N, C-alpha and C positions, 0 to 999 in steps of 0.2 A: 236231415239237417238242412237248414237254409243255405243257399249259395252264399259264400263268405263275402263277396263284394260285388256291387253293381258297377255299371259303366261309370267311370269318373269323368270329371270335367277338365282333367289335367292334360289337355291335348298336347301341349309342347313336350311334356315328359313322357307321356304314354307312347308317343311316336318313336321314342328311343328304346322301347321295351319289347322283348319278344312275347311277353305275357302281360298285357296291359291290366288284367284283372288283379295283379299284385298291388296295384296302386288304389288305395281306398281312402276316401275322405271322411269316413265315419268310424265311430267306436265299434268295438267288436265284443259283444256281451251275450253270453248264453248261446253261443253258436250262430249268431246272426248280427248283421250290421245294425247300428242304432244311431239315429240322429240325436243331436243335443237339443235341450230345451232353452239353452242360452245361445246368443249370437255366435256363429262360427268364428274361429280364429284363423286369420290369414297366415300362410306359411310362405316364407321368402327364400329366394336363392341369395346367399350372402355374397356371391361373386359379383352380382349386378344389381341387387336390391329389388329385382322384379318378383312379383307375387307368383308363386307356382300354383297355388290353389288355396284351399282352406281345410280346416279339420273341425269336426263336430265338437261342440263344447257342452258336455253333460253337466247337470246340476247336482246338488247334494243328494236329492232323492234318487236320482239315477245311479249315483255312486254307491249308495246303500243297496240299491237293487242288484248291482253287480256282485256284492257280497252275498246276497240271497242266492244268486245263481251258483256262485262258487261253493257255498255251503251245501246246497243240494247235490252238486256234482261230486263233492268230497266223498259222500257215501259210496258212490259208484266207483270212482277212481281209486280210492284207497282199498277197496275190496278186491280189485284185480290182483292176480298173481304178479309178483315182481317181474317175471319174465314177459308177462303180457304188456305191462307198462314199458318194458324195455323195447319190445318190438315196435310200439308206436313211436317212441322217442327216436329209435333208429331210422324209421321212415321219415320223420321230420328232418333229421340230419341229412338224409339223402336228397330230400326235396330242396333243402337249402343249397346244397352244392349244385344241383341241377339248375337252380335259379340264380347262381352266383353273380353273373354279369348284370342281370336286371336289378338285383338287390344292391349291388355296388353303385349303379347309376342313380338309383333312388337316393342312396345315402349321400353321394357327392352333390346332387342337386339341392338337397335340403340342408346339408351340413357344411359343404364347401371343401372337404378334404380332397387331396389329389386322388384320382381314380385308382391308382395302384395301391394306395393306402386303404381305400375303401374295399378293394378286392381282398386285401390282406385281412381286414377286419371281418369280412364274411367268413373266410376260412377259420379265423380265430373264434368267431361266434359259434360256428357250426361244431367246432371241436369240443365245446362244452356239452353240447347235446349228445355227441358221440360218446364222450367219456362217461356221462351220467346214464346213458342207455346201458352201459356195461355195469356201472356201480349199482344200478337199480336192482340187479340180481343178487347183490351181496349186502343186504341191510343188517345182517346179524352182528352182534358184538360178542366178545369173549364170554365163555361160560364161567360161572362162579361155583367153586366147591362149597358145599354147605358147611356152615359153622355150627349147625345144630344136629344132634344125633338122629332125629327122627323126621327130618325134613328134606325135601328137594328144593333147590333154589334155581330159579330161572330169571334171566334179565333180558328184556325185549327192547327193541327200538320201534316206536310207533310214530306215524306222521302227526305233526302238531295240529293240522287243520288248515284253515284258510291262511294263505300268506299274501301280504301286501308288498308289492315290489315297486319302488319309486326310483326312476332312472334318469340320467342326465343326457345332454345333447352331444357330448364329445365322442362317445362311442355308442351310438343309438341302437346298434344290434347286439354287440357283445355284452353290454351291461345288462341287457334283458336275459339273454340266454344263459349267462353265468349264474344268474339267480334262479330263473325259471326252471332250467333243466335239473338243477339240484333239488328244488322243491318238488317238482313233478316226480322225479325218480324216487323221492322219499315217500310219495303218496299224498302230498299236499295238493291243493288246488290254488290258483293264483288270480289275484286282481292286480293289474299292472297299470301304473301311470307313467307314460313316457313324457319327455319334455314336449311342450307345445311347439317348440322350434323345429323339432325333428320327429314328427309323429308317423310319417309314412313308412319309415323303416320298421316301426313297431307293428303297424296294421298289416304290413306285408308278412311279418312273421306269424301273425294270427291266421292269415289266409292259408299259409303253408301248414300250420299246426292243425287246422281243421281238415285239410286234405289228407294229412297223415293219420287221422283217426282219433285225435284227442276228443273226448266227449264234450258235448255242449256244456259250458260253464266251468270247465277245468282250467282254461287259459283265457282270461278276459282282458282286453285292452280298453282302458277307460280314459278317454281323452277329455281335455278341458283345462281349466285353470287349476293350478296345483292346490291352492288354499281351499277351493271348493271341493275338489275330489278327495284329497288326502286326509283332511281333518276328520271327516266322518269315519274313516278307517281307523284312525288312532283312538277314537272313542268307542269303537265297536268291539265288544268282548269276543265276538266270533272270529275276529282277525287275531290269530295267535302269534304270528311272526310279522315283523315289519323289517324289510331289508331296503336300505337306502344308500345310494351313491350320490354324493354332492358335497356342498360346502360344509365346513364345520359349524358355521353359524346356523344353517338350516337343520343340521343334525342335532344340535342342542335343542332347537325348538321341537322337533319330533320326539326327542327323548322326553321332554317335559310333557308333551301332549299324550304320550303313551303311558305315562306313569299310573294313571288311574286304573287302567286295565292290565297292568303288569305284563306287558308283552315281552316276548323275546325280541331283542334288537340285534340286527346285523348291519353295521354301518362302515362304509368306506368313505372317509371324509377327506379333508384337505391334505395337501402335501407341500413340502418345501425342501426338495431333495438337494443335499449337498453332493458335490462331485469333487472328490479328493484325488490329487495327483502328486505322488511323491517323486523325488529326483531320480530314483532308480527305475521308474516305470518306462515302458516302451513308449516313447513320445509320439511316434506316428500312430500307434494304436490308440493312445489316449485321446489324441485329437479327433481321429475318426469316430471313436465311440462318443466323444463329447458332442459332436455334431448330431449324432443320432439321439442322444439323451436330451438335447435341448430342442431340436426343431421338428421332431416327429409330431404329426397332427398340428402343424404350425405352432407348436409349443403349448397347445391346449390339451394337456395330458397331466393327470394327477401324478404320474411318475416322471414328469419332465424335470430335468435338472434345473435348479434355480441359481444356486450359489456354487461357483467354481473356485475352489481353494487350491492353489498351486504352490508347491514348495519353491522357495525363493530362488535357488540356483537355476531352475529351469523356467521361472515365471515369464521372463521377457520372451524367450523362444516360444513357449506355449501360446502366449498372447498373439504373437506374430502369425504363427501357423493357424491358430484357430480363427483369427480374423480373416486370413486369406481364404480359408475353406468356406467361411460364411459368405464372403463376397461372391463366391461361385454359385451360391444357391439361387434358384430361379423362383420368381413370383408369378402366379397366374391363376386363371380359372381352373378349378379342380378337374374338369373334363379334359383339359389339355395336358394333364399329368405333370404339373410343375413340382418343384421341391416344397414350396410353401403356398398354401391357398389363403383365402381370406379368413379373417377372424369371424366369430359367430355373430357378433352384434356390436353396437356402438359402445356398450358398457365395457366390453373386452378391450376395445381400442383405447378408451379413456384411461384404463388402468395402465396400459403400456406407456402412454404419454406421461401419466403421473409419475410412474416409477423412473422413467428416463430423466425427466426434468428434475426430480428430487435428487437423484444420484449425481447429476451434473452440477447442481447447485452446491452439493456437499464435497465437490472435488474430484469426482470420477471423470474419466476421459472416454469419449465415444470413438471407438476405432472403426466401426462399421454401422451403417444404418442410422437409426435413431428417430425416425419420423414416419408419418403416414405416407404411403407411396402414391404416385400419380395414377396408379391403376384404378384406384377407387377408395372410398371412405373406409372400407373395412380391411384394406390391405396395409398391414404394418410391416415395414422393412425388417428383415432379420438383423438383429442388433447385437453388438458386442460392446460392453462397457468394461473398461479396465480401471484398476486402482479404486475400486468401489469401497468406500469406508463402511465400517461396521454399523454406523448409525443410519445408513440409508434405508429407506423403506423396503427396497427390493431384497435386502439381506434378512428381512424378518417377515415379509408378506409373500404369499404365493402370487406370482405374476400371471401365470396361465396364458402365456403368449411367447412370441419369438424374441425375447430379450434375455441375454446372458450377462450375468454379473461376475467379474473376475477380480480376485484379490490374492495376494501372496500370504504364505505362512512360513514360520521358521522352525517349528518342531512338531513332532508327532502329537505330543500332548496338547499343543495349541490347536492343531487341526481338529482333533477329536472333540475338544471342548467347544470350539466354535460350531462344529457340525451339529453337536447335541443341543446347542443353545437355541431351542425352538420348541414351541408347543406341539409341533407336528413330529411324526415319526413313521412315515410310510415306507420310503425307500432311500437308501444311500448308495452312492457309487464310489468305488475304491480302486485306484490304480497304483499298483506297486508290484515289484517282482521279488520282494523280500518275504519269504514264507512265514517267518515269525511275525512280521508286521501284519501280514494278511490275517493271521489268527488273532493277534491282539486287537487289531482295529475292528475286525468283524464282531468280536465279543463286545468291544467297548461302545460301538455305535448303537444308539438307542432307536433302532428302526426295525420294523417288522420284516423287512427284506433288505439284503445287502448284495449288490452286484459287484463282483470282483473281476476287474480287467475285461468287462463286457457291459453291454447295455440291456440286451433282451434277456429277461429272466422269467417272464410270465408264461402261462400256459395252463391248460385244464388240470394237469396232475399236481400243481403246486398250490400250497395254501397262501392265498393273496390277502394281505391285510396289514394294518399298521398298529403302532403303539401310540400311547399318549392320546392327543386329541385328533389323531388320524383315523380313529375308528374303533369298532368293537367286532369281535368275531373274525372269521375267515371265510373267504369264498374260494371255490375251486378245491381240488383234491377231495379225499374222503371227508375231511372236516367240513367242507362246504355242504355236503348232504346232511351231515349230522346236525347242522344248525337248524334244520327243519324237522327234527325228530325229538320225541320225548323218550326218556328212559323209564321203563316200567319194571319194577322188581316184584316177582311172585314167589312167595314162600309157601310150599304145599306139604302138608303132612302126608307121609306115604304109608302109614300103618293101616 
């Protein structure tokens, strides 16, 4: 197998790495690095706007060629015993942990998140590979008792085939491993399109996967412009599963493009998480968890809380405490490990500005922040808006940044109705110490995940996904692997 990466031109970043070969400016297809036929795409550090390097931009023909490689590799990879696949995945997991610091530095350089968060993401990303290395050994489903007198009945799970994985920039490692580890464990092979803003985290994973022993063509990183790379996959009947994480708008587009080939779709789309705090909640805990729910990844998280609905008797006190905690957050370059790093691009900043200006024009009050910081054009101050009216844009659109919108409510029914008044249904946060309300509200909230008196709920063993226009299917857990399998029923005469 070809060496996975050549010497790169990324001198500034490679000097920070123990293993410079992890940094690769090329696509990785069929076990080797591949240059693009289109002009390379520059990659920037969002903290200072400086170009880190560039990434190869493949064309549509090269994108289809990656499917060719994955289709050939599928025969070999799917034929391995489950425990043989498990050994390779386990080795990939171990190599990720060995390279944790390098992978975190690469991520912070291209994505901007604080280095401690980047280290946490590497642990999180690796956990999916570990989990599915174990699940790979258990692909069977329950047996079925025959309903016919002279027949044996068997039900099998078989890998679907080639899986196309399309991932975003906010979690550039974990969004790949959550999908790819499940697909590979099931026996599928993968073509992966990472965001062009954060490609180096993806190519580093390919380097480690190759070292772990994944056969050529089993795990392909196809870099370039999304429309050029992904559309051929939606039209290719050999691609049997398309797994996408990103906006609902793009999800709808991929849904339509995939219709002609009737693909299985797994989609984690937009979110607009409500954060409900009732008067009987532990207020100190609620404020602490609210800070985590809003400002992790600088607010650039599909699980990020957007609307904070607080019961009126404690509303003023919550506003004061939450605003004070927000003032203590630090802004800075991710390598310096602040609380809040830069946003990814100017589009993200523009949305914060738009939502703040709209809310203020409609009567909201700015308690903290509210503008671009002097640190640089992509640094937006952590912001708290109080008394935000229901007709403000931020109460209906995903902000995807460090702006929190607070408003009071007067009854449980009102809180649930307002929380559910959204096309999205990914996650909801609930703070109350009333056990009956916990049960009622958890049932009533139209969200795929409900976090009660806490923020962190995700992990490899849980089914991650949303309702309504927040997505289709589930990632993580056993369900995540089943998304990449077909059920085959065999009825055999035993006479």
